[in-house]
C-alpha positions as CSV (number, residue, x, y, z in Angstrom):
1,X,179.4,200.6,157.3
2,X,182.8,199.5,156.0
3,X,182.0,202.6,153.5
4,X,181.6,205.0,156.6
5,X,184.6,204.0,158.5
6,X,186.2,204.1,154.9
7,X,184.9,207.9,154.5
8,X,185.9,208.7,157.9
9,X,190.1,207.2,157.7
10,X,191.3,211.1,156.5
11,X,189.2,212.8,159.4
12,X,191.3,210.3,161.9
13,X,194.6,211.5,161.1
14,X,193.6,214.7,162.8
15,X,193.0,213.3,165.9
16,X,195.3,211.2,168.5
17,X,196.5,207.6,167.1
18,X,195.6,205.3,170.5
19,X,191.8,207.5,170.1
20,X,191.9,207.0,166.9
21,X,192.3,203.3,167.6
22,X,189.9,202.9,170.1
23,X,187.3,204.7,167.9
24,X,187.7,201.9,164.3
25,X,187.8,198.9,167.6
26,X,184.8,200.4,168.4
27,X,182.8,200.9,164.9
28,X,184.1,197.3,163.8
29,X,182.0,195.9,167.0
30,X,179.1,197.5,164.9
31,X,179.2,195.2,161.9
32,X,178.0,192.1,161.5
33,X,180.1,188.9,161.8
34,X,179.2,187.4,158.3
35,X,181.5,186.0,156.1
36,X,182.0,186.2,152.7
37,X,182.9,183.5,150.5
38,X,186.3,183.1,149.2
39,X,187.3,182.3,145.6
40,X,188.9,178.8,145.8
41,X,192.2,179.7,144.5
42,X,193.2,181.5,147.0
43,X,192.5,179.4,149.4
44,X,195.7,177.7,151.7
45,X,196.7,175.5,154.1
46,X,199.7,175.6,156.6
47,X,200.4,173.7,159.9
48,X,197.3,171.5,159.0
49,X,194.8,174.7,159.2
50,X,192.6,175.8,156.3
51,X,193.2,179.0,155.3
52,X,190.3,180.3,153.0
53,X,192.5,183.4,152.1
54,X,196.0,184.3,152.8
55,X,195.4,187.4,154.3
56,X,195.2,187.9,157.9
57,X,195.3,190.9,160.4
58,X,198.7,191.6,162.6
59,X,199.5,191.2,165.9
60,X,198.8,194.7,167.7
61,X,195.4,195.8,165.7
62,X,193.0,193.3,168.4
63,X,195.6,193.4,171.2
64,X,192.5,192.2,173.9
65,X,190.5,190.0,171.9
66,X,188.0,192.6,171.3
67,X,187.0,192.1,167.7
68,X,188.1,188.8,165.8
69,X,185.2,188.2,164.5
70,X,184.6,191.8,162.7
71,X,188.1,191.4,161.1
72,X,187.0,187.7,159.6
73,X,183.8,190.2,158.9
74,X,186.0,192.4,157.2
75,X,187.0,189.3,154.4
76,X,190.7,188.6,156.5
77,X,191.3,184.8,156.2
78,X,192.2,184.6,160.0
79,X,192.8,187.1,162.5
80,X,195.4,187.4,165.7
81,X,194.7,188.5,168.7
82,X,197.7,190.2,171.0
83,X,199.9,190.5,171.6
84,X,198.9,189.4,175.8
85,X,201.2,189.1,178.5
86,X,200.0,186.6,181.4
87,X,199.3,190.0,183.6
88,X,198.0,193.5,181.9
89,X,200.3,195.8,182.2
90,X,199.4,199.2,181.0
91,X,202.9,199.5,178.3
92,X,205.1,202.8,178.1
93,X,204.1,206.4,178.9
94,X,202.0,208.0,176.1
95,X,202.4,209.8,173.8
96,X,203.2,206.2,172.2
97,X,202.7,205.9,168.7
98,X,203.5,208.6,165.8
99,X,202.1,208.7,162.4
100,X,204.1,209.8,159.0
101,X,201.7,210.7,156.6
102,X,204.5,211.6,154.4
103,X,206.0,208.3,154.2
104,X,203.1,205.9,155.5
105,X,204.7,205.0,158.1
106,X,204.1,204.9,161.7
107,X,206.5,204.5,164.9
108,X,205.3,203.0,168.1
109,X,206.5,201.9,171.4
110,X,204.2,200.7,173.0
111,X,205.2,198.0,174.7
112,X,202.6,195.5,175.1
113,X,200.1,197.2,176.9
114,X,197.3,194.8,177.8
115,X,194.3,193.2,179.6
116,X,196.2,189.9,180.5
117,X,195.8,186.1,179.9
118,X,192.3,186.3,182.2
119,X,190.1,188.7,180.3
120,X,191.4,188.1,177.0
121,X,190.5,184.2,177.6
122,X,186.8,185.5,178.8
123,X,186.6,186.9,175.5
124,X,187.7,184.0,173.2
125,X,185.7,181.4,175.3
126,X,182.9,183.3,174.5
127,X,182.5,183.6,171.0
128,X,184.7,179.7,170.5
129,X,181.3,178.4,168.9
130,X,181.9,181.0,165.7
131,X,184.2,179.2,164.3
132,X,187.4,180.6,161.4
133,X,191.1,180.8,162.3
134,X,192.3,182.9,165.6
135,X,195.4,183.0,166.7
136,X,196.7,184.2,169.6
137,X,200.3,186.0,170.1
138,X,201.7,185.2,173.4
139,X,203.8,187.8,175.2
140,X,206.4,188.1,178.2
141,X,205.3,190.8,181.1
142,X,207.8,193.6,181.2
143,X,209.0,192.9,185.4
144,X,208.9,189.0,184.5
145,X,211.5,187.1,186.7
146,X,211.0,184.2,183.9
147,X,209.9,185.6,180.4
148,X,210.2,181.6,179.2
149,X,207.6,180.8,181.8
150,X,205.3,183.6,180.5
151,X,205.2,181.8,177.3
152,X,204.4,178.9,178.5
153,X,202.0,179.9,180.4
154,X,200.5,181.7,177.2
155,X,200.8,178.0,176.0
156,X,199.0,176.3,178.4
157,X,196.4,179.1,178.9
158,X,195.0,179.4,175.5
159,X,195.6,175.8,174.5
160,X,192.0,175.4,174.0
161,X,190.8,178.3,172.3
162,X,194.0,179.2,170.2
163,X,194.1,178.3,166.5
164,X,197.3,178.9,165.9
165,X,200.4,180.7,168.9
166,X,202.6,183.2,167.5
167,X,205.6,183.7,170.6
168,X,206.4,187.2,169.8
169,X,210.3,187.4,171.3
170,X,211.1,190.5,168.6
171,X,209.3,193.4,170.0
172,X,211.7,196.2,170.2
173,X,209.4,198.0,172.8
174,X,210.3,195.8,175.6
175,X,213.8,195.8,176.8
176,X,215.9,192.5,176.5
177,X,213.4,190.6,174.7
178,X,214.8,190.5,171.7
179,X,217.4,188.6,173.5
180,X,215.4,185.3,173.5
181,X,216.7,185.3,169.8
182,X,220.2,184.3,170.3
183,X,221.0,181.0,169.7
184,X,221.2,180.0,173.4
185,X,218.2,181.3,174.5
186,X,215.8,180.1,171.5
187,X,216.7,176.6,171.7
188,X,215.5,177.1,175.7
189,X,212.5,179.2,175.2
190,X,211.7,176.3,172.1
191,X,212.4,173.8,174.3
192,X,210.2,174.6,176.9
193,X,207.5,176.0,174.5
194,X,206.9,172.9,172.6
195,X,206.6,170.7,175.7
196,X,204.2,173.0,176.9
197,X,202.8,172.5,173.9
198,X,202.6,168.7,173.7
199,X,201.3,168.7,177.1
200,X,198.6,170.5,176.3
201,X,197.3,168.2,172.8
202,X,196.7,165.5,175.2
203,X,193.3,167.2,176.2
204,X,193.1,170.3,173.7
205,X,194.9,168.6,170.3
206,X,198.0,170.2,168.8
207,X,198.0,173.6,168.3
208,X,200.5,175.4,165.7
209,X,202.9,177.5,166.8
210,X,204.9,179.8,165.2
211,X,208.1,182.3,166.1
212,X,208.1,186.0,164.7
213,X,211.0,187.6,164.4
214,X,212.5,191.2,164.0
215,X,213.9,192.4,160.8
216,X,216.5,193.6,162.2
217,X,218.7,190.4,162.4
218,X,222.0,190.1,160.9
219,X,222.3,186.7,158.6
220,X,224.1,185.2,161.0
221,X,221.7,185.7,163.1
222,X,219.1,184.3,160.8
223,X,221.0,181.4,160.4
224,X,220.8,180.6,164.4
225,X,217.3,181.2,164.4
226,X,216.8,178.7,161.8
227,X,218.9,176.3,163.2
228,X,217.1,176.7,166.2
229,X,213.0,176.5,164.3
230,X,214.5,173.0,162.7
231,X,215.8,171.6,165.7
232,X,212.4,172.1,167.3
233,X,209.4,171.6,166.0
234,X,208.4,175.4,165.0
235,X,205.4,175.1,162.4
236,X,205.8,178.8,161.1
237,X,208.3,182.0,160.9
238,X,206.1,185.3,161.0
239,X,208.6,187.3,159.3
240,X,208.9,190.2,160.4
241,X,207.8,192.7,163.0
242,X,208.7,196.4,163.2
243,X,212.4,197.7,162.5
244,X,214.3,200.0,165.3
245,X,216.2,201.1,161.5
246,X,215.5,204.4,160.4
247,X,215.8,204.2,156.3
248,X,217.2,207.4,155.0
249,X,213.9,208.7,153.1
250,X,212.0,208.4,156.0
251,X,210.3,211.9,156.4
252,X,207.6,213.2,159.1
253,X,207.4,215.3,162.0
254,X,208.3,212.1,164.4
255,X,211.2,210.3,162.1
256,X,213.8,210.2,164.6
257,X,211.0,209.2,168.3
258,X,212.3,205.9,169.3
259,X,210.6,203.0,168.7
260,X,209.6,200.0,166.2
261,X,208.5,201.3,162.9
262,X,205.8,200.1,160.3
263,X,204.0,200.1,157.4
264,X,205.3,201.3,153.5
265,X,209.2,202.5,154.9
266,X,209.1,198.2,156.7
267,X,208.5,196.8,153.3
268,X,212.1,196.7,151.5
269,X,214.0,195.3,154.4
270,X,211.0,193.1,156.0
271,X,211.0,191.9,152.3
272,X,214.3,191.5,152.1
273,X,214.7,189.6,155.5
274,X,211.7,187.3,154.0
275,X,213.8,186.5,151.0
276,X,216.8,185.4,153.0
277,X,214.3,182.9,155.4
278,X,212.6,181.4,152.4
279,X,215.9,180.9,150.9
280,X,217.5,178.9,153.8
281,X,213.9,176.7,154.4
282,X,212.2,176.6,151.6
283,X,208.9,174.8,151.9
284,X,210.4,172.8,155.0
285,X,209.0,175.9,157.5
286,X,206.2,177.9,156.0
287,X,206.4,181.6,156.5
288,X,204.4,184.6,157.1
289,X,205.4,188.0,155.5
290,X,204.4,190.9,157.6
291,X,205.6,194.8,156.7
292,X,204.5,197.2,154.6
293,X,201.7,195.7,153.0
294,X,199.7,198.0,151.9
295,X,198.5,196.9,148.3
296,X,197.5,193.9,145.9
297,X,201.0,194.5,144.4
298,X,202.8,194.1,148.4
299,X,200.7,191.1,149.1
300,X,202.2,189.2,146.0
301,X,205.4,190.8,146.5
302,X,205.5,189.1,149.6
303,X,203.7,185.9,148.3
304,X,206.7,185.6,145.6
305,X,209.3,186.5,147.9
306,X,208.2,183.1,149.8
307,X,205.0,183.7,152.3
308,X,202.3,181.0,152.4
309,X,200.2,183.7,154.4
310,X,200.6,187.6,154.4
311,X,199.4,189.6,157.4
312,X,198.8,193.6,157.5
313,X,198.0,196.7,159.9
314,X,199.6,199.7,159.2
315,X,198.4,199.7,155.6
316,X,194.4,200.0,157.2
317,X,195.6,203.4,158.9
318,X,196.4,205.1,155.5
319,X,194.0,202.7,153.2
320,X,191.1,201.9,155.7
321,X,189.4,198.5,155.4
322,X,188.2,198.4,152.2
323,X,191.9,197.6,151.3
324,X,190.7,193.9,152.3
325,X,188.2,193.7,149.1
326,X,191.3,195.3,147.2
327,X,193.7,193.4,147.7
328,X,192.0,190.3,147.3
329,X,190.6,191.4,144.2
330,X,194.6,192.1,142.8
331,X,195.9,188.2,143.8
332,X,193.0,187.1,142.3
333,X,193.9,189.2,139.1
334,X,197.2,187.5,139.5
335,X,196.6,184.6,139.6
336,X,194.6,184.9,136.1
337,X,197.5,187.1,134.9
338,X,200.3,184.1,135.7
339,X,198.1,180.9,134.2
340,X,198.6,179.8,138.4
341,X,195.3,177.8,140.0
342,X,196.4,178.6,143.3
343,X,198.1,180.5,145.8
344,X,201.2,178.4,146.7
345,X,201.9,177.9,143.5
346,X,203.4,181.7,143.2
347,X,204.3,181.0,147.1
348,X,208.5,181.6,146.5
349,X,208.6,182.0,142.9
350,X,210.6,185.1,143.3
351,X,212.8,184.6,145.8
352,X,215.7,183.5,144.0
């Protein structure tokens, strides 16, 4: 089935991106959920969770928790669902996804379109005995009167099902959302979110909470974010979301569309932000590297820049689901070449 999906990939470029995504999700529902065993050297422990390998699907692919087990069956070490908001919302008007094949990038302005907490919760509850690491990425409704309260609701709602949480305040497609990265707002958000986590822990156990940040932060703004996550017990930083910037060499008929840019054109900026973050936090706060991962070389670069875990999404659009196995094979080969006994030994090796 995976080979068939990869063979069909070039043809999906001829149809509407959202329709292609729907077809991919439906195809994954037909896959067996069996998981193979990974090389023990790929095992990574972050925030008390043991990941069988460092490669995960990024938020945005499985917005409504439709296929987390199929994702794990593809060979990912973890799956992340969402972004999910308390109430269902349709997102921004279509068209809102634009491929840039010449640059292997994508611009989206989806706007947190999703089915809401209740439906996602029901799907996750139905698969709760199947194991595997499945994180829940939570967001705020566009019209919410108290966006911080929406994140608190997310942590409370999924505390019995989520392996971990990601607080997504860095999407560029919800007006004003990135303002929550500012120092005072972020301190308030994290204080309330961590309080909700501790209250839920009494009944359901303590769930790790990660924070996803923008690649468009200035270094001074990054310093403020690091200060906030040091004050509050955030378990990891996800670096990074999509960018509003447009690299000079970006090519494609839709290169000037508004929205967040992902894929290969994002790689240099997101990896630079990853290095800058690692220089500030070192081994104190684990990092998850996201943005432009489409090969073993790119995944290794994220790890060497400071990432303990790596996520991808847009790379699958251009290279298919077989990319997962290729990346893991490439990581094993690089461990052999450098004499490392584990991925952890390579983390941050080139961040200086």
